[in-house]
C-alpha positions in Angstrom: 45.5 18.0 -71.2 46.7 21.2 -69.4 43.7 23.2 -69.9 40.3 22.7 -68.8 37.5 21.8 -71.5 35.2 23.5 -68.6 36.2 26.2 -66.4 36.1 26.2 -62.7 34.6 28.4 -60.6 36.4 28.8 -57.1 34.9 31.2 -54.3 37.7 33.3 -52.5 35.9 34.3 -49.4 32.3 36.6 -50.2 34.2 39.4 -51.9 36.2 37.6 -54.5 35.8 34.6 -57.3 38.9 32.6 -58.8 38.2 31.1 -62.2 41.0 28.6 -63.1 41.1 27.3 -66.6 43.9 24.6 -66.5 46.0 22.6 -63.9 49.6 23.3 -65.2 51.8 26.2 -66.5 51.2 26.6 -70.0 51.6 29.0 -72.4 48.0 28.4 -74.3 46.1 28.6 -70.7 48.1 31.6 -69.6 46.9 33.0 -72.9 43.5 32.6 -72.2 43.8 34.2 -68.8 44.8 37.2 -70.5 41.9 36.9 -72.6 40.1 36.6 -69.8 41.3 39.3 -67.6 40.9 41.3 -70.8 37.3 41.1 -71.1 36.7 41.3 -67.6 38.2 44.8 -68.2 36.1 45.6 -71.0 32.8 44.8 -69.7 33.7 47.0 -66.4 34.8 49.7 -68.3 31.2 49.3 -70.5 29.7 49.2 -66.9 28.0 45.8 -67.3 30.3 44.6 -64.3 29.4 46.3 -61.1 31.5 46.5 -58.1 34.8 44.8 -59.5 37.6 46.2 -57.4 40.4 44.0 -59.2 41.3 41.7 -61.5 44.3 39.6 -61.2 45.7 37.0 -63.9 48.1 34.0 -62.8 49.9 31.4 -64.3 46.4 29.2 -64.7 43.9 31.5 -63.2 42.1 34.7 -62.6 40.6 36.0 -59.8 38.1 39.0 -59.5 37.9 41.0 -56.3 34.3 42.4 -56.0 33.0 44.8 -53.7 29.4 43.0 -51.9 27.8 46.2 -51.4 28.0 46.6 -55.3 27.7 43.4 -56.8 25.8 40.2 -56.1 28.3 37.3 -55.8 26.5 34.7 -57.1 25.3 36.4 -60.1 28.6 38.1 -60.5 29.8 34.4 -60.7 27.9 33.3 -63.3 28.8 36.1 -65.8 32.4 35.0 -64.9 31.8 31.6 -65.9 30.1 32.6 -69.0 32.9 35.1 -69.5 35.5 32.3 -69.4 33.7 29.6 -71.4 33.5 32.3 -74.6 37.1 33.8 -74.1 39.9 33.6 -76.5 43.6 34.2 -76.7 44.8 37.3 -77.8 46.4 37.9 -81.1 49.2 39.1 -79.8 51.4 39.7 -76.7 51.2 43.0 -74.6 54.4 44.1 -75.6 57.9 43.0 -76.3 61.2 44.0 -74.7 65.0 43.5 -75.2 67.1 44.3 -72.5 70.6 44.3 -71.7 72.3 41.7 -69.1 75.8 41.4 -67.9 76.9 37.8 -66.8 80.1 39.2 -65.0 81.6 37.5 -62.4 80.7 39.9 -59.8 77.1 39.9 -60.8 76.8 36.4 -61.4 77.7 34.4 -57.9 75.5 31.1 -58.6 76.8 30.9 -62.6 79.3 28.2 -61.5 76.5 26.3 -59.7 74.6 26.2 -62.7 77.2 25.4 -64.8 78.1 22.2 -62.1 74.0 21.5 -62.4 74.1 21.6 -66.0 77.6 20.4 -67.0 78.0 22.9 -69.3 80.5 25.8 -69.4 79.6 29.4 -68.3 79.5 30.5 -72.1 77.3 27.7 -73.0 74.8 28.5 -69.9 75.1 32.2 -71.2 74.3 31.3 -74.9 71.6 28.7 -73.9 69.7 31.5 -71.6 70.1 34.1 -74.6 68.6 32.0 -77.0 65.5 32.0 -76.2 62.3 34.8 -75.2 60.5 34.8 -71.9 56.7 35.2 -71.5 55.8 37.2 -68.3 53.3 34.7 -66.8 52.4 36.2 -63.8 53.5 39.1 -61.5 54.1 38.2 -57.9 56.4 37.9 -54.9 56.5 41.7 -54.7 56.1 44.6 -57.0 57.6 45.0 -60.3 58.8 40.9 -59.7 58.1 39.4 -63.2 57.7 35.4 -63.2 59.0 34.7 -66.7 59.2 31.2 -68.6 60.7 28.8 -70.0 64.1 29.0 -70.5 65.6 25.8 -72.1 65.3 22.8 -70.5 69.2 22.0 -70.2 69.6 25.2 -68.1 66.9 24.1 -65.1 68.2 24.1 -61.9 66.6 23.8 -58.6 66.4 26.4 -56.2 69.1 27.2 -53.6 69.3 24.9 -50.3 69.9 28.2 -48.2 68.1 31.0 -49.7 70.2 34.7 -49.3 68.8 36.8 -46.8 69.7 39.9 -49.0 69.3 39.3 -53.3 71.3 42.8 -54.7 68.5 44.8 -56.8 68.4 43.7 -60.3 69.8 40.6 -60.2 68.9 38.2 -63.0 68.3 34.9 -61.5 66.6 31.2 -62.8 65.0 28.3 -60.7 63.3 25.4 -62.7 62.5 26.6 -66.2 61.5 30.4 -64.8 63.7 33.4 -65.0 63.3 36.4 -62.8 64.7 39.9 -62.4 64.2 41.3 -58.8 63.7 44.7 -58.5 64.9 45.5 -55.0 67.1 44.1 -52.1 64.8 40.7 -50.6 65.9 37.4 -49.5 65.6 34.9 -52.4 66.6 31.3 -53.2 67.0 31.7 -57.2 70.5 31.0 -58.8 72.0 34.8 -59.4 73.2 34.4 -62.8 73.6 37.9 -63.9 72.1 41.5 -63.6 70.3 44.0 -65.7 71.2 47.6 -65.4 67.8 49.1 -65.6 64.9 49.5 -62.4 62.1 46.7 -63.2 60.1 49.1 -60.2 60.4 52.8 -60.8 58.2 55.4 -59.0 58.9 58.3 -61.6 57.2 56.1 -63.9 53.7 57.2 -62.3 51.1 55.7 -64.2 53.1 52.5 -64.7 56.0 52.2 -62.1 56.4 48.2 -63.1 58.4 47.6 -65.7 56.8 44.2 -67.0 53.0 43.4 -67.3 51.9 39.9 -67.6 51.7 38.6 -71.1 54.8 40.3 -72.0 58.0 39.2 -73.8 60.8 39.5 -73.0 64.7 38.7 -74.7 67.9 39.7 -73.4 71.2 40.4 -75.1 74.5 40.3 -73.3 76.9 43.6 -72.0 80.3 43.6 -70.7 80.7 45.1 -67.1 81.7 48.8 -68.6 78.3 49.3 -70.5 76.6 47.5 -67.4 78.1 50.3 -65.1 77.5 53.2 -67.9 73.8 52.3 -68.8 73.1 51.8 -64.6 73.8 55.7 -64.1 71.2 58.1 -63.3 69.7 59.3 -66.3 67.7 62.5 -66.3 64.4 61.1 -68.6 63.7 57.8 -66.9 60.3 57.4 -69.2 62.9 57.8 -72.7 65.7 55.7 -70.8 62.7 52.7 -70.7 61.0 53.2 -74.0 64.4 52.4 -75.8 64.5 48.9 -74.6 60.7 48.5 -76.2 61.2 46.4 -79.0 57.7 46.0 -79.9 53.9 47.0 -79.5 50.6 44.8 -80.0 49.2 46.3 -83.3 
């Protein structure tokens, strides 16, 4: 069973608690993590949880950072455990995105590696990838980097044996049954199968620089090199440009 019958409360030094809700990457466990994070935020907004500095949902847990000058750690832990016992998953995803992706060879150096690993043609790999909506399970590694799952099992591939020292920004990558888009140039060992033409971290969006949030749902559609180059050009209104790829909002 992926989800725990009884949540686990784990101390993270004297300024944070982690509440574990399961022991595996599982959509129901992750949805409960999103629900718990939302419940903690609601309690903070209502003034019933003092001293909370940050709430960080992950694949199977939520970490709550607090100021020990403003909150008694043991008391806060008791309140968080009570919330975790009662929490339910959100009824809907946060947001739905439909993003263009280009699989041109100039952007997909590891597509031949994936075909060799899976025994599928490049066209079949792309079709399989496009057939599934992915859930953002967590944000991490660097600002704007979203861990998305699950791609079809037939596409599951190990990370590269030797990671790259530089992965181009906007690269679309897979490893195991996960997918991600690299926000900017960085080291990385995932298989690069394409790219998206819009930034996933953009400081011109002052309120929310990261494109994704944990709990979002993401699907992709294929574009050619010419359309990729057109969409990648600087735009006058980054907010409107980003908004066109939102395919749904929670009710």
